[in-house]
N, C-alpha and C positions, 0 to 999 in steps of 0.2 A: 664544368661543361655539361650540357644537357645530354642525358643518356636515354634514348627512346625505349630501352628495355625496362627502365624503372618507371613506376607509376608517377604521375604528376605530383601526388601527395608527398612522396618520398623526396622528390627533387626540390620542391619549393616550400611546402608547408613547414617542415621542421626548421629549416634555416630562418624562415620568417618568424617563427615562434621564438627562436633563440634571439633574434634581433629585437623583438618586442620586449622580451625580458631584460635584455641588456640595456635598452633605453630606460626602462623603469628602475634600473639600478643607479641612475644618475644621482649624485650627491645633492641632497636638499637639507637646509636652505642653501641658496646659491652663495651667500656670504653672511658673515656674522658681524653685527655692529654691537660690540660689548656694552652691556648695560651695567653701570657701576651701582653699588649699593652704598648707602651712607648711614646704615644702622647695623647693629649686631657686631659679632667678633671680627677682628681685623683680618682674619684669614679668609673671609668672604671675598676680599679683593685680591687674593693671592694668584688665582689662575688668570684673571683678567690682566693682572700686572705683567706676567711673563709673556702672554700672547701679544699684548700691545707693545711691549719693549722690544720683542724680536722684530716686529714691523718697523719700529722706530730705528733700530740699529741698521736695518737694511736700507731705509730711506736716507740715513746719515752716512752710509758707506763705511760703517764700522767693519773691522776685519774679524771674521770668525776665527777663533783659535787664539787671538791676541786681545782685541778689544772686547770680545764677547766669548765666554766659555759656556757652552750648553750642549746637551745632546741633540736638541733640535737645531737644524741648520738654517741657512738663508732661504730655503724653499719651504720652511715650516708653515708659511701662510696657506699652502695647499691643504694642510692638515687643520690648522686653527680656523681657516676661512675668514680671518680678519682682513677686511678690505682696504685698510689704510695704505695708500701709496701703491696699490696693485691694480693694474688694468683689468677690466672685466673680460677683455679678450684673452688675457693670459689664463684666467680661470676657465674660460670656455674651451680653450685649446687643450688644457690639461684634462678637463672633465670629458671631453670628446675622446681623448686617448684612453681614458679609463673605460668608457663605454665600449670602445672597439675591443679592448682586452676582454671584457666580460662577454662580448659576442663570440670571440674565438673560443673561450672556455666553454660556454654553454653549447655552442654549435658542435664542438668536438665531443662533448660529453654525450649528447643525444646521438650523434652519428656513430659513436663507438659502442652503443648499447643495442642489443637485440630487441629488448622490450622498450620501445620508444615511449610508451605511455607511462611506464614506471619511471623512466628517466625524467620525463616531463614533470611528474609529480614531485620528484626530488628537487628539481630546479625551482618549482613553485614554492616549495618549503624553504629553500635557500633565500628566495626573494622575500619571504615573510620574516625569516629569522634574523637577517642582517639588518642592523640599524640603518635607517635611511640617511642619517647624518654620520659619516665616517668619523669625523673629528680625529682624536688621537689614534684611532684604529686604522687610519689611512696607511700608516707605515706597515701594518700587518697585511692589508689588502695588496699593497705593492709587493711585499715579500711573497705573498701567495701567487701573484702573477709571475714572479721570477721563477718559482718552482714549476709552475705550469709550462712556461716557455723552455725551461731546461728539459723537461720531459718531452715536449713536442719536438724540439730541435735535435733530440737524439735520433729521431726517425726521419726528420725532414730539415736539412741544413740550408734551406733557402736563405740567401743573404738578408732579405727583409725580416725574416723571423729572428735570425741572430742579432740583427740590428735592434729590433724591439727589445730583446732580452738585455742588450747592453744599455740601451736608453733607460730601461726600468731600473737597472742596477745603479746608474748614475743619479737618477731621480731619488731613489731610496736613500742613497748616501747623503744627499743634500737636504732631504726632508728630515730624516732622523738618523743620526750616525750609527747608533748601536744596531738596529735591525738592518740598516743599509750595509754595514760592514759585513755582517753575517751573510747577507745575500750575495755580496761580492765574493766572499770566500767560497760559498757553494757554487757560484757561477764559474769560478776558477777551477774547482774540482770537476765540474761538468765538462769544461773544455779539455781538461786532461783526460777525462773518461772518453771523450770523442776521439782524441788522438790515439789513445791506447787501443781502441777497438776500430781504428782505421775509418772512422766516420768523417774525419776532417784531415786535410793535409797540414804539414808543418807551416807551409806558406800561408794558408788560410787562417791557421791558428795565430800566427804572428800578425797578420793583418787585423784580426779582430782584437787582439791584445793592444795593438797600437791605436786602434779606433777607440777602445775604452779609455786608455791613458790620455789620449788627445782630448776626449770629451771631458774627462775629469779636470785636466789642466785648464782647458778653455773655460769651463764652468767656474773654476776657482778664480780665474781672472775676472770674469764678468760679475761674479757674486761676492768678490772680496773675501776669499777664504785662504788662510794659511793652512794647507792641507794637513801637514804633519802635526801642527799645533792643535788643529781642530780634532784630529783623531786622539792625540794624547790627552787633551783636556776632557774630551768626552769620556774616555776610559776612566779618568779620575772620578768624574761624576757618577758613572755607572758603579764603580767600586764602592764609593762611599754611600750611594743610594741604597744599595742592598743591605748595608749594616744598620741603617737608622730609620728608613722611611716606612717601616712596617707599622701598622696600627694595632693597638691592643683592643681589638673588637672581636666579638664572637658572632658569626653568622653560620651556625652549624648546618642549618637546613640547606643553604646555598652551597657551602663548601662541600658537604657530603655529595650532593648531586653533581657538582663540578668535577669531583674526582671520579664519580661514576661515568660521566661523559668522557673524561680524559682517558680512563683505563679502557673504556669500550673502543675508543679510537686507537689507542695504543695496541690493543689486541688485533684490530683490523690491519694496521700497518706491520705489526709483528708477523701476522699471518702472511702478508705479502713478501716480507723478507725471507721467511721460512720456505715458502714455495719457490722463490727464486733461487735460494741456496740449494734446495732439493733438486731442482731442475737444472742446476749449474748455469743459471742466467746471471752470472756475476756482473755483467755489464749494466744490468738494470737496478742493481742494489742501491746505488747512490740515491735514487729518487724517493723510495719509501723512507730512507734515512733522513732525507731533507724534510719530508712530511713529519717525521717524529720530532725533529729539531723544532719545527714550527709549533706543534701542539705543546711541546715541553716548555719552550720559552714563553709562550702565551699564557700557559697556566702558572708559570713562575711569576710573571708580572701580576696576574690577578690575585694570586694567593699572597704575594709579598705585601702589597699595599693593603689588601684585605678590607676594603670598604665595598659597599654594595655596588657602586658604579663599576669598579674594576672587576668584581666577581661576575657581574652580568655580561661584561664585555666578552668573557670567554664563551658564553653560550651563543652570543651573537656572531662571533668571528670564526671560532674554531671549526664549525661544520663546513666552512668553505673548502677546506683542504681535502675533504672526502671526495669531491668531484674531480680531483686529479689523481685519486688513489686507485685507479683501475687500469688494468693492462690493455683493455680493448674489448672488442666484440665477443671474445671468447669467455668473458666473465659470466658465470652462471647466475641465473635469476635470483636464487636465494641470497647470494652475496650482495646483489643490488638491493634486495629487501632489507638486509642488515643495515646498509647505509641509510635507507629511508627511516628505519626505526630510530637510529641514532639522531638523525636530523629532527624528527618529530619530537623526540625526547628534549632536545635543545629548545625547540619551538615552544614546548609546553612551559618551560621555565621563563623564556623571554616574555611569554604572554602574561606572566604575573605583573609585569610593569608596563607592557605595551601589548594590548589585546590583539588577537589575530585580525579582527575586523578593522581596527585602527591601522595595523600594519598594511593590510590589503588596500585600504583607501589611500593611505599615504603614498604607497607605491604607484597606484593607478594614476593619481593626480599629480605625482611628483614631476613628470616632464612639463606639465602645464604650469605648475608653480615655479619651476626652474626658469622657464621662458619669461614669465611675468617678472620675477625678481631680477633677471638679467636686464630687462628693460628699465627697471627702476633703480638700478645700481647707483650707489653714492658712496664715495670713499671717505667722506669727511665727518659724517655724523658722530662717530665714536669720540671725537674730540670736542663735542658740544656739551660736556657734562661737568664743567668746572665747579658748578654749585655743589656737586656731590664729592668734590675734593676741595672743600672750602679752605682758602688761605686769606687772612686779612690783607687789605690793601697796603697798609704800612710795611708788612713783611714782603709783599711782592715788590714794592718800590725799593726796599732796601737791597733785595737780591738783584733786581734789575736783569741785566744781561750776563751777569757773572755765572760761572759754572756751579751746578748744584747736584747733589746725589741724595737719595732717599733711603732711609733705613726703617724697618728691615727689608721691605720688598715693594712697597706701594709706589712705584714709579709714576703712577698716574698723577700724583701731586705735581710733579714737574711737567708732565706732558699736557695735562688738561689746562694748566695755568700758563702755558706757553713759555716756560722757563728754559734756560740753557742746560738741559739734562745731560749730565756726564756720568753715566753709571760705571761702577767698578765692573771688572770682567765677569765675575760671578755675581750678578746684580741682585740676587735675593739671598739674604743672610742664611736662611735655613739650608740652602743648597751648597754651602761651603763645607763639604763633608770630609775633606782630607787635608793633610798638611800641605800637599802640593797646591791645592786650590786656595788654601789660606795664604800661602806664600805669594800666589799670583795677585790676589787682591791687595795684600800688604805692599808688594813691590809697586803696584799701580799707584797706591797712595803716597809712597815715598817719592815718586817721580812727578806725579801730576794730580795731587789731591785737589778735589773741587773746593771752591772758595766758601760754599755754604752747604750745610746738611740739614735736611728735614728729618728729624730723628724721633723714633718711637721705640721704647724699650719693650720688645715683645718677641715671642717665639711660637712655634707650633708644637703639637704633640707632647706637651709637658717637657720641653727641653729648656735648659737654662740659657736665657737670651745672651748672656755675656760670652758664653762658649761657642756661639755661632759667630765666627770671625773674631776670635779673642785677640789676635794681634792687631787687627784694624781697630777694634774697640779701644785697646790700650793706646794706639797711635792717636786716636781721636781725643782721648783724655789729655794727652800731652800737647796736642797741637790746635785744639779748638776751644773756643769760649762760648758760653751761652749768651746769646744776644736778645732772644725773645722767646715767647711761648704763645701757643694758641690751642684752642680745642676744636677738633674736627672729627667727624664720624664717631662721636661719643668718646674720644680718647684725647689725652693731652699730647701735643706735638712740641718738640723742642727745635728751635732754630739755632744752629751752631755756626760760627764763623771761624775760618782758619786764621791762625796767627801767621805772621811772615817773619822769617822763613820757617818752613816746616822742618822739624828735626826728627830723624829716625830714632827708633827705640834703641836703647843700649842694654845688652844682656850680660850679666855676670853669673857664671855657673857656681852654684853653691855645693852641689853634690850630684853624683851619679852612682847608682847602686842597684843591686837586685833586691826585690822586696816580695814578701808573700802577699798575694793580692787579697787574701782574706783579712789582713790586718788594716786597721784604720791608720791614716797617715797624719802625723802632726805637722801643721803648716807654719809653725813659728819659724821665722828666719828667712822666709822667701815668699814671693807673691805670684810666682808662675811655675807651673809644673807640667811635665810631659810624662805620660804613662804608656809604656809599650807592653801590652798583654796579648796573649795569643789563644786561639781556639785549640782545643784538642781535635783529634781526627773526627770524633763524633760531632763536635761543634761545627767543624768545617763542612761536614756532610749535611748537617741540618741547615746551615746557612745557604748551601748550594741548592739543595733539593726542596727546601720548604721556606721557612723564615729564619732569620738569624736568632741565636739565643738571646733572650732578654737580658739587658745590661742596664744597671741603674747606678747613678752616683749620688751620694748624699753629702751635704755640707753641714758642719756644725758651726753655728754662729757663736759669738762670744758669750751669749747668755745661756748657752747649752741647748738651744733649740735646733733640731735637725730639719733640713729641707732636701727632699728627694726629687731627682730629675732623670729623665731618660737620656742615655748616652750610647756611644758605640766605640768599638775598638779604634776606628779611624779618628774619631773626634778626640779620644784620649791621647792619641799620638800627636794631634795637631797642637795641643797645649791648652791648659786651663788657667784662668785667672783665679788665684786663691787669696787675694789680698783682702777684699771687702765683700760682704754678702749684699747683693743687690737684687731685690725681689720685685720692684715696681719702678715706674717713672719718677716718683718723688725721691726715692733713694738714689736713682741714677743722677738726678739733678743735684742732690747733695754731693755725690762723688765728683761730678765734673766742676762744681763750684768750690771744691776744697773742704767740704764739711765732714768728710770721712765717716761714712756709715759703719755699722758694726763689722768687726773683723771676722774672717773665717779662721777657725781654730783647728778643725780636723776635716778630712774627707775620707770616705769609705765607699767601697764598691759592693753592690748587691747583685748576685748572679747565681746560676745553677752550676755547682762544681763539676758536673758531668761534662760540661761543654767548654771549660776554660782550664788552661794549664795553671798549676799552683803558683808559679813564680813569674814575675814580670820585671821590667826595668824602669827605674824611676830617675828622672832628671829634674833637678830643682834649680831655679834661677831667681835672681833679683832683676826685675825689669824696671828701667827708669826712662 
């Protein structure tokens, strides 16, 4: 409402400034049409594979939690921006909602600061530091909005504001389950906090709870989600991901400065907590805690994977949370300057890969580019690249309309060639991190194994390919025959056809015993083994707070030669094939055609004794 006592500048200029910045925060490009590569290592097709497969699963009405197990949910396309099967109006509606949220954040931040120009400088830096394309960081942006609306609705419980908070929580849950579920937990704690401090009545609390549950159930029906299976499957992926997906890379310069940024922000929110505790403002303490959770989980994700992309994501996204980390207009100017220093520090490192002038130009022309791309939107072009996933015509004719799966991850072979793609639930072999996930894929194959497989014996991060989905690989050896081969993307591909009927594996237990994990294990007399080893307290803390302790498994071939591979506690529990040593596609071909490559004679673990308990449990089997 217009206040004649306020100058016109205060009434209109700053809200218009906030609106302009919010519009410039629109995600660009509007949509992504994945470009496949047909040269280089096979992992170059890995990310394209999962983004396209998620859209394929949505278009085919596969059930999340049963047919598809992944941390990204059916609304992942908002994050990946893959346009296949998605209306441009749906993208526009979502992006408009994001811009509205940015407007509220920016407008409130300026309004609540005494020094408007200093606050404006901070927002301009935010505009420059955040990547114009959110991509996988979208889940963190939505999480940031959830924290903002938690804080705002503590003071103003208007139904529309509470409704926005609930909608964000539901969106977060179906975009990416892990950050979404944490957001839901924090939102629940927020509503309890409102009730305890008499900010909301029990009737209103019940109404909002029912609204949230109703939206979750309705969305699950529309998006084909089995909610509890979606949650439990995602938890398995998260648990296994932490143990194995770290990279043995060193980026000391970036890591050092990432920790400087993290601890500077931790100091700021720690100060907020201390001040609230000192002043007995216990009702406000949840919100800096939520901000600390945000920066901790974000740095954990960055440090865990430890590649340049994930490390720089922290500098791009973490500073956002600072602009909700103030209590209001009473904040002293030096504290505002501290926030500016932190954000400028982050901007300095972002500028190493995306210079400030490029960031500014991209933001300024972003809305124009967005409008142009909206008008030119096309959902089909990503499936016009069959030449980059070449399959010979005789192979395509032989497969025809029969079901097909692709190993280890390149589902584009099926999608680009218009085959009847029937992926296993965890559709990329390297993502089968735990025994439970292994069991889901194996169960799928025992019930509805596809008639054909396009198979490549490969893995990532120096892992042993046969131990990614060891049960399914053994099932394939028993139930599939080699019917053809071809070369594509500079690698040999095997075409396997299922025998009829498919026969499940049979397991005969040979022994179960405790063993010292430092000792080599003789594998004579069995071909499958499960090892249950555990972290010490120090190892558990290292896995939680930083990266998991390095763990490696070595196999001794019959000729005495050792081969070393990266592994994890969870993969060892899933089970290892220890019958024959398979190091490449040629040896895999020999194995599936009955030529019996060299046997494995011994296995041993390499590890740091500070992080693992001395004894574990060994189970040995004969699998047929």
